[in-house]
N, C-alpha and C positions, 0 to 999 in steps of 0.2 A: 339489418342492412347488409347488402352483399359485400364481399371482400375478395381479394386476390390471393391465390396460393402460389408462392414462388418456389421453383424447383431447381436445385443444383443437381443435375442428372449425371451420375458417374458410373463407371463399370463395377465398382465395389460398393459404393454407398450413394444414397440419394438424400440430399439435404433438403428440408422443407422449411419454409417461412410463411407467415400469414400476415396480411395487412389488417390494420384496424378497420372498423366499419366505414370510417370517413375516407379511407384510402390515402392517409397521410403518413402513417408510420408502419414500418415492417418489424415483425417480431420473430425470433427463431422459434420453430415449432418442434421438429424432431428430425432424427436421422434414421432412415430405413436401410437395411442391408439389401444390396442388389443381387439377390440370389434368384436363379430361375430365368425365365424368358422375358422378353419385352412386354408381352401381354400380362405376365404376372407383376411386373413392375408397375404398369398402368393401373392394374387392379389395386395394388397396395397403396399407391398414391391417392387414388380416389377414396379408398377406405379411410386413409389418414385424414382426409378433408371432410368426411361425412358430418362432423359436428359443426361445421361452418357453412354459412350461406355463400358458397363460392360463385362469384360472378364470372371469373375467368382465371386461367392459369397463366403463369409467366415462367417460361422455361429459359434457363440460362444457356446462352450460346457461346461456347468456348472458342472464340475466334483466334486465329493466329495474330501475332503482334502487327502484321501488315494488313490486317482486316480481312484476310481470306479465310475460307472455311476449310478445315482439315477433316480428318477422320472422326474426331470427337464431336465436332459441330454437326456433321452429317448424322451421327448416331443420336444426338440431341433432337435434331429435326425429325428423325424417324419416330422417336419417342413422342414428341409433341403431336405429330400427325395422328398417331394411334390414340393418344390421350384425348384429343379433340373428337375423334370418331366415336370412341367408347363413352366418354362423359357427355358429349353433346353440348359442350361449352367452348367458347373461344380460347385459343392458345395464342399468347403473344410471346415473342422472343426478345431477349435482352442480352446485350453484350456483357459477358462475365469475365473478360480477359484477366482482370486483376483482383477479382473478388476473393479468391483463396488467399492471396497475399495480404489483402486488407483484413481478412478474417484472422489470419495468423497474428497480425499486429494487434488486433483487438484482444486476442486471447493472451498475449504476452504478459501483461501485468497480473494476470490471474494466478501465475505460478503453479499451474497444474502439471501433473505428470504428463509425459509424452503420450501415453495411452489415453488419458482423459482429454487432452487437447485434440487428438486425432478423432475421438468420438464426437466432439462438439464442432469441429472445423467445418463440416459440410453444411450444417444448419446455419452457422454464422455466415458462411459464404452465400447461402441462399438469401439470408436477411440483407446482406450488403447489396446483392444484385437486385433484389426486390425493392429496396429503398431507393436505389438509383433509378429504377423504372418509375416508381411513384413520384419522385422528385421531377423527373422529366415530363410527367403528365401534367403537373400543376403549373 
């Protein structure tokens, strides 16, 4: 059954999360290092999702607190446009304003080192954003 791939696109790291086949639950998948060009980032994300039957992608849109789009949101949209073109699958955008904050709170009880938290933060943020997207759909 098809699923959604959630993407927390950042300048240094790209967090990925995957939905279950029913489209009800998001699970953290992996964190990719954002080295290279936009095209290389798109290729890496598509490769990371190869083992799944991806129906569509959900790219987090880091809106400003007033709801406007800044530099990072425009970068996420450019990434989403290229991803849709290359993958040939729809791209949805989801508000991710507080997903990193929520991810940090979820990781707090784990008592991980700062380095280990940093490594996991982006995939957890992608999971939070994707879960909110899935909840809004149902």
